[in-house]
N, C-alpha and C positions, 0 to 999 in steps of 0.2 A: 139421675143416671147418665153416664156418659159413654159415648161409643169406644169400643175397645181398639177400633182402628184408626179413627181420625181425632178422637177427643171431643166431638161435638156434644153438647148438652141435649139429652133426649128426654121425652116424657117417660114416666115410670112404667107405662104399659107398652112401650114401643117394641116391636118384633124386629124392626130393621132400621138402620140409620138412614135418614131422609137425605143425608148429605153424600155418603159414600156407598150406601147400599149394603153394608155389612150386616149379617144376621146376628142378632143379639143373643149372646150365650145364656143358657139356663143357669140357675144357681148351682146345680150339680151336674157333672158331666163325667163321662166314662171315656177311658182311653180307647182309641180305635184298635190298637194292636193287642192289649192284654185284657181289657174291660175293667181295669181297676178304676175306682172313683177318684176324680182329680178335682182340684179347686178351680174355680173360674178364673181366667186369665192366665193359666198355667200353660207354657209352651212345651214343656217336656214332662213326660209322665215320670213320677218318682219311683215307680215300681219297676218299669222295663226300660226307661231311657228313650222311649219312642218320641220323636218331634211331632207335636200336634200341629196340623196344618190350620191357618186361619179360615174361618168360615166366611166366605164372601159370596154375595148373591149378586147375580146379573140382573140389573134394572133395565126393563125393556120399555122403549119408548112406545107411545100410542100410534106412532107413524109407521107407515108400511114401505118396506124396501122396493116392492114392485111399482108402487106408486111414485115414489121419489125417482126411481130409475127411469121409468117412462116418461115422467115430466122432464127429466133431464135430456132424454134422447129427442123428444118431439118439441119441447119448448125451452130447451137449455139456453138458447141464445138470450132469452128474456130473463134468465136466472130463477125461473119459477120454483124449480127444484130445491134451490137454496133457501128461498123464502119458506117453503114447506118444511124444511128441516130446521128452520130458525136462523140460518146464517144470513141475516139481512144485509150486512155490509157487503158480502160477496155478491148477494143478489143485486144489490144496487149498482155495483161495478159492472156486472154483466148486462144489466139493463141500460147503463150509460153507454157502454161499448156498442150494444145492439143499435141504439138510436143515434150514436155517433157516426154510424155509417152513412147518415145524411150528408155529413160534411167531409167523409173520407172515401167517397164513391163505393160504399159498401164493404170496404176492407175491414173495419172494426166489427161490422156485423157478421162477417164470415168468421173472424177469429172468436167472437162471443159464442157463435153458434157451434163451432168446432170444440171449443172448451166445454160447453154444456153437454154436447153429445158424448165426449170423452167421459165426463164426470157421471153421466147417466149409465154407461157401460160399467165404470168403476163401482158404482153403487149396486148394480145388479149382480156383479161377481163377488161383491163382499169386501173390496178393498176399502171403501167408505162405508162404514157400518155404525155410525153414531150420529146422534143429532147434536145440536148446539149445547145441549145440557150434558152431554156425555153418555146418554143412554142409548143402549143398543136398538137399532131398528129391525123390525122383523122381516 
C-alpha cells in the first residue's frame, strides 16, 4: 500500500502515513456533498461533481509549546529551547555566541540572549509552531 498524498510505501494495516501524516482512505468512501459511494482516490464525485478535499491529519509532537517558550525566554541565550525542539545546529550557534561573549566583552552574549528571548515569545504566540521533524508542538 502507498500513501495517496506523498507516495511512500506503507504497511498494509497503516491508518496514517508516517512520512506526511495523511489519513489512509478506506476502500469505500462516500461523497460529503450528496452521500454517493465513490471509489478510493477519486477527487471529484461522479454524481454531483463535488471536489473531494484531501484528508490530512495534523501530527502533534510530544514537545510542549509552553516548555519551549519558557526555555527560550529564560535560557534562550544558551539555545536550550532549540535543543529541546531538535534544532541542534541553531542551538550550537546560540551557545557559541553566548560563550563568545568572553572574547567580545559580552556583546555576543547579549545578542544570543536577545535572540533566544524573541524566539521564546514567538514560540508562545504560535509563530514558531513546529519541531525539527515538522510536527506541530502543543
